[in-house]
C-alpha positions as CSV (number, residue, x, y, z in Angstrom):
1,X,0.0,0.0,0.0
2,X,1.2,3.5,-1.0
3,X,0.2,6.8,0.4
4,X,-0.1,10.3,-1.1
5,X,-0.3,13.5,1.0
6,X,-1.5,16.6,-0.9
7,X,0.3,19.6,0.7
8,X,0.5,22.4,-1.9
9,X,-2.1,24.8,-0.5
10,X,-1.4,28.3,0.8
11,X,-3.5,28.2,3.9
12,X,-4.3,31.9,3.8
13,X,-6.9,31.7,6.5
14,X,-4.2,30.5,9.0
15,X,-2.2,33.7,8.6
16,X,0.0,34.9,10.2
17,X,1.1,31.4,11.0
18,X,1.4,30.5,7.3
19,X,3.3,33.7,6.3
20,X,6.6,31.8,6.4
21,X,5.6,28.1,6.5
22,X,3.2,25.9,4.6
23,X,-0.2,25.1,6.2
24,X,0.8,21.5,6.9
25,X,3.7,22.6,9.1
26,X,1.4,24.4,11.5
27,X,1.6,22.7,14.9
28,X,-1.0,21.3,17.2
29,X,0.4,21.1,20.7
30,X,3.9,20.9,19.4
31,X,3.2,18.4,16.6
32,X,3.2,19.5,12.9
33,X,0.0,18.4,11.0
34,X,2.1,16.6,8.3
35,X,4.3,15.0,11.0
36,X,1.3,13.4,12.6
37,X,0.0,12.1,9.2
38,X,3.4,10.7,8.2
39,X,3.9,9.0,11.6
40,X,0.4,7.5,11.4
41,X,1.2,6.0,8.1
42,X,4.6,4.7,9.2
43,X,3.3,3.2,12.4
44,X,0.8,1.2,10.3
45,X,3.5,-0.2,7.9
46,X,3.1,2.3,5.0
47,X,6.6,3.4,4.0
48,X,6.0,4.3,0.3
49,X,4.8,7.9,0.7
50,X,4.7,10.8,-1.7
51,X,4.1,14.4,-0.6
52,X,3.0,17.0,-3.1
53,X,4.4,20.4,-2.1
54,X,3.7,23.9,-3.4
55,X,3.5,27.0,-1.3
56,X,6.7,27.5,0.7
57,X,8.0,24.3,-0.9
58,X,11.6,25.0,0.0
59,X,10.8,25.0,3.7
60,X,8.7,21.8,3.5
61,X,11.2,20.0,1.3
62,X,14.0,20.8,3.8
63,X,11.9,19.5,6.7
64,X,11.0,16.3,4.9
65,X,14.5,15.6,3.7
66,X,15.9,16.1,7.2
67,X,13.3,14.0,9.0
68,X,11.8,11.6,6.4
69,X,14.5,11.3,3.7
70,X,12.8,8.3,2.1
71,X,9.7,10.2,1.2
72,X,9.2,11.1,-2.5
73,X,8.7,14.9,-2.9
74,X,6.7,16.1,-5.9
75,X,6.6,19.8,-6.4
76,X,3.5,21.5,-7.8
77,X,5.1,24.5,-9.4
78,X,1.6,25.7,-10.5
79,X,0.1,25.7,-7.1
80,X,-1.1,29.3,-7.4
81,X,-3.2,28.5,-10.5
82,X,-4.3,25.0,-9.7
83,X,-6.2,23.0,-7.0
84,X,-5.5,19.6,-5.4
85,X,-6.8,17.6,-8.4
86,X,-3.7,18.9,-10.3
87,X,-1.5,17.9,-7.4
88,X,-2.9,14.4,-7.5
89,X,-2.3,14.4,-11.3
90,X,1.4,14.8,-10.6
91,X,1.5,11.6,-8.5
92,X,0.4,9.3,-11.3
93,X,3.9,7.9,-11.9
94,X,4.4,7.3,-8.2
95,X,1.1,5.5,-7.6
96,X,1.5,3.5,-10.8
97,X,-2.1,2.2,-10.8
98,X,-1.5,0.4,-7.4
99,X,-3.7,0.5,-4.4
100,X,-3.1,3.6,-2.3
101,X,-4.3,5.9,0.4
102,X,-4.5,9.6,-0.1
103,X,-5.3,12.6,2.2
104,X,-5.2,16.4,2.3
105,X,-2.4,17.7,4.5
106,X,-4.6,19.9,6.7
107,X,-6.3,17.1,8.7
108,X,-5.1,16.3,12.2
109,X,-6.4,12.9,13.2
110,X,-5.8,9.9,15.4
111,X,-3.5,7.1,14.2
112,X,-6.1,4.4,14.7
113,X,-8.0,5.8,11.7
114,X,-5.3,4.5,9.4
115,X,-5.1,1.2,11.2
116,X,-8.9,0.6,10.8
117,X,-8.8,1.7,7.2
118,X,-6.1,-0.9,6.4
119,X,-7.8,-3.7,8.3
120,X,-11.2,-3.2,6.6
121,X,-11.5,-5.8,3.8
122,X,-13.5,-3.4,1.6
123,X,-11.1,-2.1,-1.0
124,X,-12.6,1.3,-1.8
125,X,-13.3,3.5,1.3
126,X,-13.9,7.1,2.2
127,X,-13.3,7.8,5.9
128,X,-16.5,9.5,7.3
129,X,-17.7,11.0,10.6
130,X,-21.3,10.2,10.4
131,X,-22.1,12.0,13.7
132,X,-21.4,15.4,12.4
133,X,-22.5,17.7,9.6
134,X,-20.0,20.4,8.7
135,X,-21.0,23.1,6.3
136,X,-17.5,23.6,4.8
137,X,-16.5,20.0,4.5
138,X,-17.3,17.3,1.9
139,X,-20.3,15.2,2.7
140,X,-21.5,11.9,1.2
141,X,-24.9,10.4,0.2
142,X,-25.4,6.6,0.5
143,X,-27.5,4.2,-1.5
144,X,-30.2,3.2,0.9
145,X,-30.3,-0.3,-0.3
146,X,-26.7,-1.3,-1.0
147,X,-25.1,1.3,1.3
148,X,-22.4,2.3,-1.2
149,X,-21.6,6.0,-1.7
150,X,-23.6,7.7,-4.5
151,X,-22.4,11.3,-4.1
152,X,-19.6,13.4,-2.6
153,X,-19.8,17.1,-2.5
154,X,-19.8,20.1,-0.2
155,X,-23.2,21.1,-1.5
156,X,-25.2,18.3,0.2
157,X,-28.0,19.2,2.6
158,X,-28.1,18.0,6.2
159,X,-31.2,16.0,5.4
160,X,-29.6,14.2,2.5
161,X,-26.1,13.8,4.1
162,X,-24.9,10.5,5.6
163,X,-21.9,12.2,7.2
164,X,-18.9,14.4,6.7
165,X,-15.7,13.0,5.1
166,X,-12.3,13.7,6.8
167,X,-10.5,13.8,3.4
168,X,-8.9,10.4,3.8
169,X,-9.4,7.8,1.0
170,X,-8.4,4.2,0.2
171,X,-8.5,3.0,-3.4
172,X,-7.9,-0.4,-4.9
173,X,-5.6,-0.9,-7.9
174,X,-8.6,-1.1,-10.2
175,X,-10.1,2.2,-8.8
176,X,-6.6,3.8,-8.9
177,X,-6.3,3.1,-12.6
178,X,-9.7,4.6,-13.4
179,X,-9.2,7.5,-11.0
180,X,-6.1,8.7,-12.8
181,X,-7.8,8.2,-16.2
182,X,-10.6,10.5,-15.0
183,X,-8.1,13.1,-13.7
184,X,-6.1,12.9,-16.9
185,X,-9.3,13.7,-18.8
186,X,-10.0,16.8,-16.7
187,X,-6.4,18.0,-16.8
188,X,-5.1,17.1,-20.3
189,X,-8.3,16.9,-22.4
190,X,-10.5,19.6,-20.7
191,X,-7.7,21.8,-19.4
192,X,-9.5,22.2,-16.1
193,X,-6.7,22.8,-13.6
194,X,-8.5,24.4,-10.7
195,X,-10.7,21.5,-9.5
196,X,-11.0,19.6,-6.2
197,X,-9.9,16.0,-6.2
198,X,-13.4,15.1,-5.1
199,X,-14.7,16.1,-8.5
200,X,-12.8,13.1,-9.9
201,X,-13.9,10.9,-7.0
202,X,-17.5,11.7,-7.9
203,X,-16.9,10.5,-11.4
204,X,-15.2,7.4,-10.1
205,X,-18.3,6.5,-8.0
206,X,-20.0,5.8,-11.3
207,X,-17.5,3.2,-12.1
208,X,-16.4,1.7,-8.8
209,X,-18.3,1.0,-5.6
210,X,-17.1,3.0,-2.6
211,X,-18.2,2.6,1.0
212,X,-18.1,4.8,4.1
213,X,-15.5,3.9,6.7
214,X,-17.3,5.2,9.8
215,X,-15.0,6.3,12.5
216,X,-15.4,7.5,16.1
217,X,-11.9,8.8,16.6
218,X,-10.8,12.4,17.0
219,X,-10.0,14.5,13.9
220,X,-10.1,18.2,12.9
221,X,-9.7,19.7,9.4
222,X,-7.6,22.8,10.1
223,X,-8.6,25.6,7.7
224,X,-8.4,28.6,10.0
225,X,-7.3,29.8,13.4
226,X,-10.5,28.8,15.0
227,X,-10.1,25.2,13.8
228,X,-6.5,25.2,15.1
229,X,-7.7,26.2,18.6
230,X,-10.4,23.4,18.4
231,X,-7.7,20.9,17.5
232,X,-5.5,22.0,20.4
233,X,-8.3,21.6,22.9
234,X,-9.5,18.3,21.4
235,X,-6.0,16.7,21.5
236,X,-4.9,18.3,24.7
237,X,-5.1,15.0,26.6
238,X,-2.7,13.4,24.2
239,X,-1.9,12.9,20.5
């Protein structure tokens, strides 16, 4: 199993903390967000990891090279004009149509989430908090009969939503191949460079069955200073 961490974003809503470092290097109680993600992967046996950098890439590259020199660093030089689907597009050669996990680099979460994701025999999973509805986050809709995921979007009503995703995904090799084919169509054929990865995931749902991996562990998507304070309080008792 491989893993991809998408870390090219600017994190403007976390300023001034992100004036001189990328968003993923912001700390929660002394632990960098990306450090927590990488260690969660390593502690669960995932050693083939790629990180897509962008904003303040020199600083992030230096940190990764000094602390995790085995990680493959892929620089999104077009980060100002693109979104995370383009960052994912750049990892195609690394993933090489194999099964993999991917995540956005702004989510601080408990390590057990990765453990349970790997132990689940279902090949295609989206990690979901089905106890919360968050307006700014991606939500999912389930098929009421087969319980597979039909839709993923931020624009899903509370009544329709099954739960909120935490931006962590597991794809089989079959889904991986189709996923990058869809992304290639958006990027190369349609020249649409400023799209969320979830736009491609939505198209993939039409070709592969995905299921919700419901979790009851702590997590926070850190988009702004208020989110950061929430994360510090939530994880105060331990990382």
